[in-house]
Structures are given as C-alpha cells and as structure tokens.
N, C-alpha and C positions, 0 to 999 in steps of 0.2 A: 468430776472431770468426765466429759463425753469423749467417747472413741471416735476419732476422725480417721476415716479410711484413706483420706488423702495423703497422710503422713506416712513417711517410711520408718520401718524400724531397722536398726542397724545391730549387727553383731559382730564384734571385733574379731579379727584373725591375726595370728602372729606375723612378724614381718618375714618376707622371703630371705632364704639364705643366698648369698652372692659368691659364686667362686670363679676366679679369674685365671686365664692362661695368657700366654703372650698375645693370642690372637682372637680369643673368644671370651664370652661372659655367659655363665650359666646361672639362671635363676631357677631356684628350687624352693617349692612351696608345698605344705602338707595339704592333704586331702580336705575338701570343705563338706562337712556334714550336710545332708539335705538335698544336694544337687542330684539330678538325674541324668540317665543315658541320653546322649545328644546335647546336654545343656553346655554353654560357652562359659568360660572363665575369661577375664580381661585383665592382663598385665599392662600397667602404665608405666612408662619411662618418661619423666618429665625433667625439664630444668627447674630452677627454683622459682621462675616466673609462671610456670604451669605449661609451657610448650613442650611437645615431645610427640611420642608415638604410642599406640595401643596395639597390643598384640593379643589376638583372640585364639584361645585354645578349647577345642570342642572335646567334651569328655565322651569316653565310651565306656560301656557297662564293665568291661574288663578292668578298667583302670581307676574307677571311681574311689577306691579305697587306697590308691598308691599315691605317692608324691608326685606332683606335677613339675614337669621340668621343661624350661625353655632356654633353647641354645642359640646365641646370636653371634655372629662375627662383629668384632668391634667396629668395623667400617659401617655397620649399620646403626649404630648407636647415635642418638641426636648429639649434636656438637655442643658441648657444655662442660664447663670444669667440675660440676656436681650434677648428678641425677638423683632425683626421688624416684624409687621404685616401690609399687604397691600393686595389689591384685584384688579382684572381688568378683562376686556373682550373685545374681539375684536367686533366691530361694523360692519365692513366690511373688505374687503381684505387689505385695507390700513389705516384704522383708529383703534386706541386702546383707550380705557378708563383705565386709571390707577390711583389708590388712593394715596393720601397722606400716609405716614407711621405713624403707631400707635407703640408706644413703651410699652412692657409689661415686667416687671412691669413700671409703668409710672415713669418718672424720678422725683426725689424729687425736690420741688421747693425751690428756694432760699429765 
C-alpha cells in the first residue's frame, strides 16, 4: 500500500464533559497532545442534522497541559431538542485529533 499525503490521519479523543446550571452550559475537555502555542481547538455544537455553531479556543503556552473549558449562556445554544458536541484540532498538515460525541441533554438510560 502506498502512502497518500492527501489522506488525513485521525486520532480519537475522549468526549467532552458537560456541566449544566440553570443559565449556563460548561464544556470541559482534556488537553490535546501535540498542539502548539497559538493553535486553535474548535468545539462544534450541532443539531442531529448537522446545523449549529463552532467555537474556536486559541491555546496559550501556559494552558497547553490544562483542561480546556468553554462556558456558554444557554441563550447562545443552537435551538434543538438534542445537541451533538465534539471538539478537535489539527496537529500538523495531515493529522487531526477529533473527539467522540457528547449528547446534550444526555440520553435517558434504560
């Protein structure tokens, strides 16, 4: 098999942790290995059909090894009965880190 530089490699990340208060939603994600100072991590909040918003978080050298946290007022959330939330970052031109999806609100357990 020949190496194709056009193809992207993916490394999976764990799903973000969602904490909810009456007015706010906090999205917490672990640090991503291999990212550099000034690099952006993007958080996606989508409805099941894929429409939604992207939030970009620029990493600083002092925070590269700390959990990432995004706090949103609930009025800023896309209007949907369910949101799919994930995050990711490019590590170089051919590799991408992408997380598992978190569902908000969390599905009811059987």
